[in-house]
N, C-alpha and C positions, 0 to 999 in steps of 0.2 A: 916282799910282796904282801899287798892289803888282801886280808881274806875275802873282800867283796870287789866286784868291779862292776860299776854302774855307766851303762852308756845309752844315752838318749838319741833318738833318731833326728835327722836334720829337721823334719817338721815338728819336733817335741811331742809327737803323740804315742811313740812307742819306746818302751824302756826295757832294756835287755840287762839282766842282772846274772852276773857269773859268779858262782860260788867257789873260790879256790881253796877249799879245805875239805877234809873228809867227814867233819861232823858239823851239823847245821843245829847249834845247840846254845843254852844259856851263856856259856863262857864267852862267846862273841857276838852274841844276838845284839847288844848294844850298838856295836860297830855297824850292824846291818840296818838298824833302825835309824841311826845318825845319818848314815848315808843316803838313805831314802829319803829322809826329811830335806837334806841338803839339795837334792837334785830335783823333789817333786813339784809339778806344776799342775795347774788345772787343766791344761790341754792332754795329759796322758789319758790315752783311753785303751792302752794295750800293754800288759807288762808279762814278760818271758823270763823265766828264771831257770838258768842252766844248772842243773844239778849233777853234771858229769863226774864230778870228783867225791860227791857227798855219799858216804856209806851208812851214816847215821843220822836220825832226826830226832830230836826231844819234844817235849811239851812246849818249851819255849820257842822251838823252831817253828811249830804247828802254830803258835800263838801268832808269830811274826808274819806266817803265810795269809793268815786270817786278815790280820791288819791291813795288808797289801790290798788283799780282796775288798775289804770295807771301803778303801779309799775309791776303789773302781766301781762301787755300788751304783752309782748313777748313770755309768756308761753301759751297763749291762753286760759286760765282757767279763770271762772268767781270767784268772791268773792262769798262765801257762807254764806248765812244768815241763821241761824237757830234759832227756837224756838221764832221767831218774833211775836208778838201779833198783831190782826186784824188792829188796827188802825196805827201801824207804817207800816204794808203792804200796807195799803190804801194810805198813803203817798207815799210811794215808787212806787205803781202803779198809781198813779195821775200823777206823774211825767214820768212815762212810764221808770223808771228805772229797772221794773221785767224783761226786755229785756237784761238789762246789768248785773244783779246780779242774782245768783241762790239763789232762796228762798224755804226753806223748812218750812212749816207751822207747829204749835206746836203737832198737834195730828198725824202727820206724822214721827216725829222725834223719 
């Protein structure tokens, strides 16, 4: 199974990315970036990333999230992180990136 699953909506405006590994880090972030480039189009205005399986995120993972947010800059929409575990949310909050991303905690999804 690939560590990342990219699904584009029928209208090509919403992209769902499911992370199928417990670490969002430098070791596999190249695959994430390649998959994103392969599927990206100018119609995408909403990106949702499912972090249900992720227990750890490093600086490369944070950089990849910021790269996705940069692609959405003209739409004004934040990247939505869903099902993120508390330790991942803590890292994002520590870096004050909860102001950049929209985070839905596991119990509210």
